[in-house]
C-alpha beads as a LAMMPS data file, in Angstrom:
LAMMPS data file: protein, C-alpha beads

106 atoms
105 bonds

1 atom types
1 bond types

-500.0 500.0 xlo xhi
-500.0 500.0 ylo yhi
-500.0 500.0 zlo zhi

Masses

1 110.0

Atoms # bond

1 1 1 -166.604 323.104 -6.293
2 1 1 -164.175 325.070 -4.144
3 1 1 -163.836 323.837 -0.565
4 1 1 -162.918 325.830 2.523
5 1 1 -162.075 323.911 5.687
6 1 1 -162.519 326.425 8.497
7 1 1 -160.165 324.716 10.960
8 1 1 -157.414 324.026 8.398
9 1 1 -157.732 327.134 6.218
10 1 1 -158.680 329.780 8.793
11 1 1 -158.428 329.017 12.517
12 1 1 -158.423 326.097 14.931
13 1 1 -160.671 328.115 17.266
14 1 1 -162.896 330.493 15.317
15 1 1 -164.706 332.804 17.683
16 1 1 -166.714 335.981 17.827
17 1 1 -168.160 338.470 15.424
18 1 1 -165.467 341.163 15.135
19 1 1 -161.627 341.182 14.966
20 1 1 -161.185 342.412 18.542
21 1 1 -162.685 339.081 19.688
22 1 1 -160.194 336.810 17.918
23 1 1 -160.381 334.776 14.711
24 1 1 -163.856 336.076 14.018
25 1 1 -166.713 335.670 11.587
26 1 1 -166.101 339.049 9.952
27 1 1 -162.505 338.144 9.084
28 1 1 -163.498 334.686 7.863
29 1 1 -166.179 336.202 5.637
30 1 1 -163.988 338.996 4.274
31 1 1 -160.798 336.984 3.755
32 1 1 -162.065 333.512 2.863
33 1 1 -165.770 333.068 2.183
34 1 1 -166.794 336.137 0.171
35 1 1 -163.710 336.056 -2.086
36 1 1 -164.296 332.357 -2.787
37 1 1 -167.931 333.017 -3.704
38 1 1 -166.845 335.799 -6.049
39 1 1 -164.311 333.547 -7.764
40 1 1 -166.000 330.132 -7.880
41 1 1 -169.418 328.951 -9.007
42 1 1 -169.900 326.693 -5.991
43 1 1 -168.333 326.830 -2.543
44 1 1 -168.523 324.223 0.213
45 1 1 -167.527 325.074 3.798
46 1 1 -166.383 322.208 6.015
47 1 1 -166.919 323.016 9.683
48 1 1 -165.563 319.731 11.122
49 1 1 -162.781 319.826 13.693
50 1 1 -164.398 322.378 15.980
51 1 1 -167.692 321.898 17.808
52 1 1 -168.205 325.234 19.577
53 1 1 -169.053 327.659 16.783
54 1 1 -170.898 330.541 18.349
55 1 1 -173.969 332.168 16.925
56 1 1 -172.094 335.468 16.549
57 1 1 -169.337 333.870 14.440
58 1 1 -171.826 332.064 12.190
59 1 1 -174.114 335.069 11.862
60 1 1 -171.287 337.379 10.852
61 1 1 -169.629 334.846 8.543
62 1 1 -172.758 333.604 6.755
63 1 1 -175.524 336.135 7.408
64 1 1 -172.985 338.871 6.693
65 1 1 -172.758 337.629 3.126
66 1 1 -176.248 339.034 2.599
67 1 1 -176.099 342.041 4.945
68 1 1 -172.577 343.252 4.219
69 1 1 -171.354 341.692 0.968
70 1 1 -174.435 342.103 -1.219
71 1 1 -175.058 338.446 -1.980
72 1 1 -178.644 337.380 -2.573
73 1 1 -180.217 334.592 -0.533
74 1 1 -181.463 332.731 -3.640
75 1 1 -177.971 332.835 -5.163
76 1 1 -176.386 331.512 -1.973
77 1 1 -178.930 328.674 -1.817
78 1 1 -177.671 327.546 -5.242
79 1 1 -173.966 328.121 -4.760
80 1 1 -173.081 327.728 -1.066
81 1 1 -173.110 324.507 0.919
82 1 1 -171.743 323.749 4.367
83 1 1 -171.411 320.716 6.582
84 1 1 -170.440 319.531 10.039
85 1 1 -170.432 315.752 10.212
86 1 1 -170.862 315.541 13.985
87 1 1 -172.899 318.576 15.063
88 1 1 -175.785 319.020 12.645
89 1 1 -177.225 321.832 14.763
90 1 1 -174.396 324.028 13.434
91 1 1 -175.770 323.552 9.914
92 1 1 -179.243 324.459 11.167
93 1 1 -177.914 327.595 12.861
94 1 1 -176.230 328.728 9.626
95 1 1 -179.502 328.241 7.775
96 1 1 -181.296 330.309 10.431
97 1 1 -178.725 333.117 10.207
98 1 1 -178.997 333.223 6.404
99 1 1 -182.778 333.345 6.652
100 1 1 -182.667 336.119 9.261
101 1 1 -180.319 338.153 7.070
102 1 1 -182.618 337.632 4.076
103 1 1 -185.614 338.902 6.036
104 1 1 -183.673 341.873 7.401
105 1 1 -182.613 342.931 3.898
106 1 1 -185.971 342.549 2.135

Bonds

1 1 1 2
2 1 2 3
3 1 3 4
4 1 4 5
5 1 5 6
6 1 6 7
7 1 7 8
8 1 8 9
9 1 9 10
10 1 10 11
11 1 11 12
12 1 12 13
13 1 13 14
14 1 14 15
15 1 15 16
16 1 16 17
17 1 17 18
18 1 18 19
19 1 19 20
20 1 20 21
21 1 21 22
22 1 22 23
23 1 23 24
24 1 24 25
25 1 25 26
26 1 26 27
27 1 27 28
28 1 28 29
29 1 29 30
30 1 30 31
31 1 31 32
32 1 32 33
33 1 33 34
34 1 34 35
35 1 35 36
36 1 36 37
37 1 37 38
38 1 38 39
39 1 39 40
40 1 40 41
41 1 41 42
42 1 42 43
43 1 43 44
44 1 44 45
45 1 45 46
46 1 46 47
47 1 47 48
48 1 48 49
49 1 49 50
50 1 50 51
51 1 51 52
52 1 52 53
53 1 53 54
54 1 54 55
55 1 55 56
56 1 56 57
57 1 57 58
58 1 58 59
59 1 59 60
60 1 60 61
61 1 61 62
62 1 62 63
63 1 63 64
64 1 64 65
65 1 65 66
66 1 66 67
67 1 67 68
68 1 68 69
69 1 69 70
70 1 70 71
71 1 71 72
72 1 72 73
73 1 73 74
74 1 74 75
75 1 75 76
76 1 76 77
77 1 77 78
78 1 78 79
79 1 79 80
80 1 80 81
81 1 81 82
82 1 82 83
83 1 83 84
84 1 84 85
85 1 85 86
86 1 86 87
87 1 87 88
88 1 88 89
89 1 89 90
90 1 90 91
91 1 91 92
92 1 92 93
93 1 93 94
94 1 94 95
95 1 95 96
96 1 96 97
97 1 97 98
98 1 98 99
99 1 99 100
100 1 100 101
101 1 101 102
102 1 102 103
103 1 103 104
104 1 104 105
105 1 105 106
C-alpha cells in the first residue's frame, strides 16, 4: 500500500480545479495520484490536515482519474482508498465525484 498525504506531500492548502487557481486538483492528479496508481497495486490518500477541500479540487483530482487518465471505476474501487478522520463528508464527496465520472464515461 502506497500512501499519499495531501497536506504533507502536495500542498498545505489544495484548492481549485486548474493550475491558474493554485495547488489544484489537476496538478495533484497528474503529479501525485495517477503516477502512484500506475506504479503501485494499492494507493491510500490521507486528506487530514485540511478541512476545506472544494468540490472542484476533489472532482478534478479523483473524478479526473476516470475522465482524463483512463482508469476504470471498478479498478479504482479495488485499488484506491482515501480518508479524512475529522470530516467524513469529504470522503462522501470523493465517492460522489468518482460515481459521476463513471456515469459520464459510460
